C-alpha angles and dihedrals in degrees: 000000000000133000129225091261088065091054090045090057091053091045091056089052095055103031121058119219115250088232107056091200093061137044132230117284115234093220094053093047091048089052089059090059092043091051092056091046090055092045096054093046101236119145101260093199090066089063090060098058129071109209119212129186112287095018121140098238095194091052092049093050091046089058093055116106135177088266093055109108123236114259112218124194114229092247091054098053092092091048093053091045091052090051090056092047093047093045094105097040120116093252094049092048088056091047092050090051091049094246091136096157090059094049123088113272089218091058092048092051090045090056094048092048092046095052091044089054089050091055090049090051091049090057103249119157119256095251093058092045090051089049093053092044091053091050091052093046091052094043092052093041091233097165092047092045091050092047093051089050089052091050091050090049092049091049091049090051091052091049091048089050092050092050090053091050090053092059125093115286131184091219099043124053126203094274091051092053091044088055098045100046095058087050089058091049092048092048091052091050089049091052090049091053091046092052091048090054092050092048091051091049091047091052092048093049093050092045092052091048093052091047092051091050091048091052091048092049091046090059089059095054114096125219088246091057091051092050093048092047091051090048091051091049091050092052091049092049092047094050100097094184091052092047089051090054091048091051090047091051092050090051092050093049091048093056116102111254093006090157089063099040109022108025093111092050090048093052092049094049093042091053091051090051094049093048093050092047090052091050092052092047091051090047091055103035100025091232137081121265111284113250090209112095119216104254119207108200110215131185116272109267091237090058092049090049091050091051091048092051092047091048093051092046091051090047091050091050090051090048090049091051090049091050091049092047091048090048091049091049090048091052092047090049091047092049091047093049091047091052091048091049090050091052091047092051091047092051092044091049092049093050092045092051093049090051091049091048091048091054 
């Protein structure tokens, strides 16, 4: 095992200080690492404890403080060093700002894999490593990022295909190509409209589900609970000191690079806010804040998507039937009108001829 000071020594060997008359400062270099840890969403305290067999993990993590040094497995020294070197790169600037969609997907996955390997080296069980990995993947929007990359790739492939079809071909003349390419464009527009319909149906299904659950939960809330909740909200709003802390916290979070410059201030203010909120809750309810979060169980996204697709398909089938019926009626009307016109012309022609013959 190594400590951050060991990585700092190697960093000084490979990266020159901007000011040639001075050397790198350990605290500033450590903040670079801390900033990336905060950006990716991993529990930084877990990187400060080496877990051995039989250890009480919760007790070890509870003993960690801001002053506790990072513990770095031998195999992860290179990873931490590369983070420090890449800190000023374009991708890492985007990551530090939280612009994850604009950062390289490869770099994001590299960070997740690297921190996961660190946790393995520190001796954490698989379930905790999987938990932290999931947190990082959600924080960095990995699945969404990967999906958008796949969509861009698929669109690029269609465009490349269309460009090939536009080129000279022995089998297809100019008129053939002029006919087929608009068909591709029309098909893509049709797909875009179809996806928009499915997205709209998906949103409606989820919205209805949340509303139904909210109504069901509302029936379970007693008048007493509502009164106590309103009283708690009033006390929170009337507490000027608490509101000042909340405003201060919002200002700190809004500052650029607050993890690097204001993390300590944020932690202090946030702790004051949590303590005061707990005091107010206990004052109103007579008990401490419940640690159990209210969990709203929603349908699996895949099920919602399936229902949305089925709904749109059924709607399309109905629309198609309506179009066919309308077309049939139009044809019947046209045939009827044509027959009536034919009869009228025949009658008109007969009358006209009789008049001509009479003259």
